[in-house]
C-alpha positions, 0 to 999 in steps of 0.5 A: 686313848692309846688302845683306841688306835693301837687295837686297830694295829693288833689285827689277826691277819692270815700271815699272823695266824699261819706264823703263830700256828707254825710256832706253836705246832704240837704245843697243847697248854697256854703256858707252852704256847705263850712261851713259844710265841714270846721266844720267837718274837724275841729272837726274830724281831729286832729292835728299831724305833721309827717314829712316824705317827703321833709322836711315837705313840701309835704302833705299826700294824702287826702284819707289817712288823712281822713282814719287816722283822723290826719294831720298838717296844709298842710294836713288840707288844702289838705283835705279841698281842695279835699272836696270842689272840690266835691261841685264844690267850688274853693279853693287854698292853701295859704302858710303864716308865722304864727307869730306876725311879718309882714315883707315879704321877697323881694326874693323868699325863702321857709324859710319864710313860716311855715304854710298853710291855704286855700283861697276860692275866691267865698266866699272871706274867709280864712280857717285855720282848725288847730285852734280848735273849730273855724268857717269858715273865722275865723283866729287867730291874728298872721295871720291877715293883713299878706302878704301870697302866693297863692300856688295852681292853681293860684299863687301870693301874697295875703293879709289876712283881717285886725284885725278890732275892729268891728270883735272882739266883746263880746256882753252881753244882760242882762234882769233883773226882780225886784219882789215886795218882793225885789227879783231879777231875771236876765238872760244874754246871751253872744255873742262872735265874732272874738278874743273872739270867738277864746278864748271862743269856745275851753273853752266851748267846753271842759268843762261840766259846766251844772252839777256844774253850780248851785254851781258855781253861788252860790259861785260867788254870795257869793263872792260879798256878795249876796245869791241866786241861778242860773245855766249856 
């Protein structure tokens, strides 16, 4: 029932095709192309929900979403679906409940579902571009290990990936050099993955710490009773 109407909105128009080709220019593999499309949509379409058709179940046209540069979850899913079609990458909308619970209804009811994401079978990845500054395949905790419903050309119950510890990592690589005069120089590099990535990506994307990082480092060192300088 969802796809009967939503499929009409995921049409590949000349605007959708030209934008997609520009985004994926020079990229050869489906993985690279899908990641580039996701990143562009994630950064260039802002979240705004305008309920105008059948209680918010029917998305806007993909070309309209592209022109207006805004949409809600089903609009993100629709424009991603249309752009992936341009590159011959199969994808299916997935309707899911976005909260902390893990129950799933035994009877078919639209009342359960309140969110839409996208599934790419060939890559076995889910895409939720409503989460700001995320990469393809990264979904928030509230959608992990959840039963959901394929609501595209293919239908049926599907389950999102579990929240494994190995997928949620903060790794710090620190190099410390001691000078003959007792001075210390250190360099640290942090790698964020999974849950920490979702937390820190938006934080670092929306602040410009560069111009004031030397002040921040000095204050941080003084807090621990040390004098020194540095930058981020």
